DOZAKOL-979803 format. One record per residue: x, y, z of N, C-alpha, C, O, CB in turn; residue number from 1; residue in three letters. Coordinates in steps of 0.02 Angstrom, whole numbers, plus 50000, padded with zeros to 5 digits. Glycine has a CB too. Example, Ala and Ser with C-alpha at 12.3 -4.5 7.8 and 13.67 -1.06 7.14 Angstrom:
ATOM,50660,49716,50390,50615,49775,50390,50660,49835,50390,50712,49834,50423,50565,49776,50452,1,ALA .
ATOM,50642,49888,50354,50684,49947,50357,50645,50002,50394,50670,50057,50402,50704,49970,50286,2,SER .
END
This chain:
ATOM,50045,49220,50214,50000,49258,50187,50026,49327,50204,50051,49340,50259,49930,49241,50209,1,MET .
ATOM,50019,49376,50148,50024,49442,50126,49962,49471,50196,49910,49439,50203,49999,49453,50025,2,ILE .
ATOM,49977,49534,50244,49911,49545,50258,49948,49636,50254,49999,49658,50279,49869,49499,50343,3,ILE .
ATOM,49889,49671,50208,49867,49734,50195,49839,49766,50245,49787,49751,50275,49828,49735,50149,4,VAL .
ATOM,49894,49836,50259,49836,49864,50308,49801,49941,50290,49834,49979,50255,49872,49871,50385,5,THR .
ATOM,49759,49954,50305,49742,50013,50295,49722,50076,50347,49663,50060,50357,49698,49999,50259,6,ILE .
ATOM,49728,50112,50372,49695,50124,50405,49674,50243,50387,49702,50288,50357,49735,50081,50476,7,GLU .
ATOM,49621,50236,50423,49593,50299,50385,49568,50317,50471,49553,50289,50524,49519,50286,50304,8,ARG .
ATOM,49578,50390,50435,49528,50439,50497,49486,50417,50481,49474,50393,50426,49515,50517,50504,9,TYR .
ATOM,49432,50422,50560,49379,50422,50538,49305,50466,50516,49251,50449,50491,49377,50393,50564,10,THR .
ATOM,49342,50543,50543,49301,50605,50504,49297,50606,50433,49247,50630,50405,49331,50672,50518,11,ASP .
ATOM,49349,50580,50399,49364,50595,50326,49384,50556,50270,49399,50575,50214,49404,50633,50326,12,ASP .
ATOM,49381,50493,50295,49400,50439,50271,49473,50434,50231,49493,50388,50195,49346,50422,50235,13,LYS .
ATOM,49494,50476,50243,49566,50484,50215,49609,50446,50240,49617,50435,50300,49595,50543,50222,14,ARG .
ATOM,49646,50418,50183,49729,50379,50194,49757,50392,50264,49762,50452,50276,49795,50414,50136,15,ILE .
ATOM,49780,50345,50322,49830,50404,50383,49878,50368,50347,49913,50404,50312,49830,50402,50491,16,ALA .
ATOM,49891,50311,50346,49939,50218,50334,49935,50207,50316,49896,50230,50274,49952,50162,50348,17,ALA .
ATOM,49977,50118,50305,49977,50094,50254,50044,50033,50280,50104,50045,50276,49984,50154,50192,18,PHE .
ATOM,50016,49978,50304,50095,49932,50309,50055,49873,50262,49998,49870,50240,50133,49896,50412,19,ALA .
ATOM,50096,49842,50258,50103,49782,50223,50148,49720,50231,50195,49718,50191,50114,49800,50173,20,VAL .
ATOM,50142,49661,50282,50178,49604,50306,50185,49551,50292,50125,49556,50280,50171,49592,50345,21,GLU .
ATOM,50197,49501,50281,50205,49452,50256,50230,49443,50189,50249,49484,50147,50161,49429,50264,22,GLY .
ATOM,50223,49347,50184,50267,49331,50136,50193,49267,50123,50175,49225,50165,50366,49307,50161,23,HIS .
ATOM,50159,49279,50045,50134,49242,50013,50141,49161,50029,50097,49130,50058,50154,49263,49959,24,ALA .
ATOM,50190,49138,50011,50202,49069,49983,50153,49023,49939,50122,48970,49943,50215,49032,50036,25,LYS .
ATOM,50163,49068,49904,50114,49055,49816,50124,48986,49807,50097,48931,49801,50151,49099,49730,26,PHE .
ATOM,50226,49046,49814,50265,48971,49771,50354,48992,49821,50375,49024,49869,50273,48985,49633,27,ALA .
ATOM,50374,48953,49772,50449,48956,49789,50452,49051,49795,50410,49090,49771,50508,48912,49712,28,LYS .
ATOM,50535,49075,49846,50543,49111,49834,50600,49115,49766,50638,49071,49746,50543,49131,49888,29,PRO .
ATOM,50591,49184,49740,50605,49213,49638,50563,49168,49625,50585,49138,49577,50695,49202,49579,30,GLY .
ATOM,50498,49139,49645,50460,49119,49566,50387,49127,49601,50334,49101,49582,50478,49021,49522,31,LYS .
ATOM,50401,49178,49670,50318,49194,49692,50280,49245,49674,50290,49299,49701,50307,49204,49756,32,ASP .
ATOM,50222,49237,49619,50191,49292,49580,50153,49338,49617,50150,49397,49601,50149,49269,49530,33,ILE .
ATOM,50114,49306,49684,50108,49358,49736,50135,49403,49762,50117,49461,49762,50100,49346,49771,34,VAL .
ATOM,50210,49365,49804,50232,49424,49824,50255,49468,49772,50258,49527,49789,50278,49416,49868,35,CYS .
ATOM,50271,49456,49716,50292,49515,49655,50249,49548,49617,50270,49591,49578,50330,49490,49603,36,ALA .
ATOM,50191,49534,49623,50148,49566,49626,50140,49621,49680,50154,49679,49667,50111,49528,49623,37,GLY .
ATOM,50122,49607,49724,50100,49669,49773,50179,49684,49822,50173,49719,49872,50018,49637,49836,38,VAL .
ATOM,50249,49657,49805,50294,49705,49794,50302,49770,49739,50334,49823,49745,50338,49670,49788,39,SER .
ATOM,50254,49740,49675,50263,49800,49617,50218,49864,49657,50232,49922,49673,50221,49773,49524,40,ALA .
ATOM,50179,49835,49660,50115,49879,49654,50135,49929,49733,50115,49988,49733,50025,49820,49654,41,VAL .
ATOM,50170,49904,49795,50181,49935,49823,50207,49975,49834,50182,50023,49864,50181,49923,49838,42,THR .
ATOM,50299,49974,49806,50360,49973,49812,50316,50060,49733,50314,50121,49739,50423,49872,49797,43,VAL .
ATOM,50290,50008,49669,50289,50074,49626,50252,50157,49668,50276,50213,49658,50235,50047,49550,44,GLY .
ATOM,50175,50140,49724,50137,50183,49731,50217,50225,49755,50248,50275,49734,50063,50167,49782,45,THR .
ATOM,50225,50180,49801,50273,50247,49848,50313,50256,49797,50286,50205,49774,50323,50231,49930,46,VAL .
ATOM,50351,50270,49755,50393,50285,49722,50362,50338,49646,50398,50374,49612,50426,50216,49714,47,ASN .
ATOM,50309,50329,49639,50260,50356,49608,50240,50416,49657,50246,50472,49631,50207,50305,49592,48,ALA .
ATOM,50220,50415,49714,50199,50446,49747,50264,50511,49767,50250,50570,49779,50169,50398,49795,49,ILE .
ATOM,50327,50486,49768,50390,50522,49757,50408,50580,49684,50424,50639,49677,50438,50460,49755,50,GLU .
ATOM,50392,50518,49639,50429,50577,49608,50332,50626,49583,50339,50686,49595,50501,50538,49517,51,GLN .
ATOM,50270,50613,49561,50240,50636,49536,50222,50689,49607,50185,50735,49588,50198,50589,49498,52,LEU .
ATOM,50230,50691,49643,50214,50766,49689,50270,50767,49744,50252,50783,49800,50126,50767,49735,53,THR .
ATOM,50326,50754,49735,50394,50786,49728,50400,50767,49842,50440,50786,49885,50388,50906,49680,54,GLY .
ATOM,50334,50720,49844,50316,50706,49937,50357,50656,49948,50357,50607,49910,50230,50678,49967,55,LEU .
ATOM,50408,50663,50011,50433,50599,50008,50414,50558,50086,50425,50576,50144,50517,50607,49989,56,GLU .
ATOM,50382,50494,50060,50353,50466,50101,50399,50442,50155,50452,50412,50145,50317,50421,50071,57,LEU .
ATOM,50378,50456,50204,50430,50430,50278,50395,50343,50292,50360,50315,50335,50407,50501,50376,58,PRO .
ATOM,50429,50324,50229,50406,50215,50257,50467,50204,50263,50508,50245,50243,50364,50137,50188,59,ALA .
ATOM,50485,50148,50292,50495,50075,50319,50474,50023,50286,50422,49991,50279,50468,50065,50377,60,SER .
ATOM,50579,50022,50249,50534,49938,50223,50604,49886,50225,50662,49901,50211,50488,49938,50111,61,MET .
ATOM,50576,49818,50250,50628,49754,50270,50584,49713,50201,50548,49729,50154,50621,49709,50376,62,LYS .
ATOM,50617,49643,50236,50609,49571,50207,50547,49568,50244,50538,49557,50304,50668,49507,50223,63,ASN .
ATOM,50488,49585,50176,50410,49567,50186,50385,49604,50250,50367,49588,50306,50395,49482,50197,64,GLY .
ATOM,50396,49676,50205,50363,49727,50277,50367,49808,50235,50417,49828,50204,50437,49725,50374,65,TRP .
ATOM,50318,49837,50240,50332,49891,50191,50271,49930,50248,50216,49908,50264,50314,49874,50089,66,LEU .
ATOM,50309,50001,50271,50238,50045,50312,50253,50116,50265,50299,50132,50227,50245,50063,50426,67,GLN .
ATOM,50193,50147,50289,50208,50197,50293,50136,50244,50311,50080,50232,50289,50248,50207,50236,68,SER .
ATOM,50158,50310,50365,50108,50334,50393,50116,50417,50300,50166,50431,50267,50127,50353,50509,69,ASP .
ATOM,50067,50437,50297,50046,50484,50258,50046,50540,50278,49987,50550,50292,49997,50475,50239,70,ILE .
ATOM,50079,50593,50292,50071,50651,50314,50054,50710,50266,50065,50727,50208,50124,50661,50345,71,PRO .
ATOM,50019,50735,50323,49955,50773,50268,50008,50840,50235,50064,50856,50255,49861,50818,50329,72,ALA .
ATOM,49967,50869,50176,50033,50944,50157,49987,51000,50160,49926,50998,50153,50082,50949,50061,73,GLN .
ATOM,50022,51047,50171,49949,51116,50123,49956,51116,50074,49920,51163,50057,49942,51200,50127,74,GLU .
ATOM,49972,51102,50044,49970,51100,49985,49913,51047,49946,49923,50990,49926,50036,51089,49973,75,ASN .
ATOM,49823,51105,49942,49791,51008,49955,49777,50980,49890,49748,50926,49886,49702,50994,50003,76,ASP .
ATOM,49806,51031,49807,49804,50967,49791,49879,50913,49780,49879,50871,49735,49765,50975,49730,77,SER .
ATOM,49943,50925,49829,49992,50879,49822,49930,50821,49885,49928,50763,49865,50092,50916,49850,78,VAL .
ATOM,49899,50832,49931,49866,50770,49967,49819,50743,49927,49812,50682,49932,49833,50784,50033,79,ASN .
ATOM,49756,50792,49857,49717,50750,49831,49770,50691,49797,49765,50630,49801,49668,50791,49780,80,GLU .
ATOM,49807,50721,49772,49850,50684,49718,49878,50635,49745,49876,50591,49702,49902,50720,49686,81,LYS .
ATOM,49923,50601,49830,49953,50577,49874,49860,50517,49890,49871,50458,49877,49995,50650,49937,82,VAL .
ATOM,49831,50523,49900,49748,50521,49911,49728,50444,49852,49723,50383,49862,49699,50621,49874,83,GLN .
ATOM,49724,50481,49805,49735,50464,49734,49760,50411,49729,49732,50361,49705,49772,50503,49698,84,LEU .
ATOM,49825,50415,49755,49896,50328,49693,49883,50293,49747,49890,50232,49743,50025,50334,49671,85,LEU .
ATOM,49857,50326,49819,49830,50265,49878,49808,50235,49856,49833,50181,49843,49791,50268,49930,86,ILE .
ATOM,49735,50255,49835,49663,50240,49822,49700,50189,49777,49701,50130,49794,49602,50302,49790,87,GLU .
ATOM,49733,50210,49717,49745,50145,49648,49767,50110,49677,49744,50054,49682,49790,50148,49580,88,SER .
ATOM,49829,50134,49714,49854,50057,49767,49807,49967,49784,49810,49907,49775,49854,50095,49856,89,MET .
ATOM,49750,50045,49827,49685,49995,49871,49661,49948,49805,49657,49889,49789,49598,50055,49910,90,ILE .
ATOM,49648,50013,49776,49617,49941,49712,49671,49898,49662,49648,49857,49622,49562,49982,49641,91,VAL .
ATOM,49709,49904,49664,49765,49864,49618,49785,49782,49675,49795,49727,49650,49856,49933,49606,92,MET .
ATOM,49786,49794,49738,49807,49749,49806,49748,49715,49792,49758,49656,49777,49817,49786,49893,93,LEU .
ATOM,49669,49736,49790,49655,49704,49810,49560,49694,49759,49499,49689,49765,49678,49721,49882,94,SER .
ATOM,49611,49698,49719,49599,49643,49655,49657,49587,49643,49658,49543,49600,49594,49686,49580,95,THR .
ATOM,49702,49601,49690,49765,49536,49675,49714,49493,49748,49706,49432,49746,49892,49568,49698,96,ILE .
ATOM,49694,49521,49787,49659,49480,49840,49601,49452,49819,49575,49406,49851,49642,49517,49897,97,ALA .
ATOM,49564,49483,49743,49495,49444,49748,49537,49367,49705,49493,49323,49703,49409,49497,49693,98,GLU .
ATOM,49582,49349,49682,49604,49318,49641,49662,49273,49681,49677,49218,49657,49623,49363,49587,99,SER .
ATOM,49694,49297,49746,49715,49264,49776,49733,49274,49850,49786,49293,49876,49750,49252,49745,100,TYR .
ATOM,49641,49245,49891,49610,49267,49917,49665,49230,49989,49669,49255,50045,49532,49257,49894,101,GLY .
ATOM,49693,49184,49971,49710,49124,50020,49782,49168,50049,49797,49174,50109,49726,49031,49972,102,LYS .
ATOM,49818,49195,49990,49868,49242,50018,49883,49280,50011,49943,49289,50003,49904,49240,50023,103,TYR .
ATOM,49831,49337,50011,49818,49417,50028,49758,49429,50044,49706,49413,50015,49831,49465,49976,104,VAL .
ATOM,49767,49458,50093,49712,49524,50126,49722,49563,50150,49770,49574,50187,49672,49521,50167,105,GLU .
ATOM,49664,49610,50129,49680,49669,50098,49604,49697,50199,49545,49681,50202,49650,49679,49969,106,VAL .
ATOM,49641,49737,50254,49587,49749,50297,49610,49829,50275,49658,49853,50246,49587,49716,50386,107,ARG .
ATOM,49515,49871,50323,49562,49928,50323,49514,49932,50414,49478,49897,50450,49553,50007,50238,108,GLU .
ATOM,49556,50020,50414,49518,50028,50501,49551,50091,50511,49588,50132,50483,49542,49962,50575,109,GLN .
ATOM,49508,50079,50582,49524,50186,50579,49535,50199,50634,49528,50163,50684,49456,50251,50559,110,TYR .
ATOM,49565,50284,50628,49594,50305,50677,49557,50353,50731,49587,50374,50781,49645,50332,50651,111,ARG .
END
């Protein structure tokens, strides 16, 4: 199963970090549409943040694992864009989880 963990700050609900770990095991490696979908959404979001905002996220990625803390920037416009892109990622991952809940779970926790 793929577990997506979203960490938010308690006071303002802003996203502080996210992690994605595990494998869906929906199908054999190379044919697993659930893993491919989750990977495309998460890696695409990190790439979009970097290209559209200029912020290089401190992200770590290994086989079946992606994690990033979201650093606050002095520029409020950049912070808003980063938060919007990650909220969009959460919507896409939640949509995948609605269809493939046996293979993907999205969790939120607070700091």
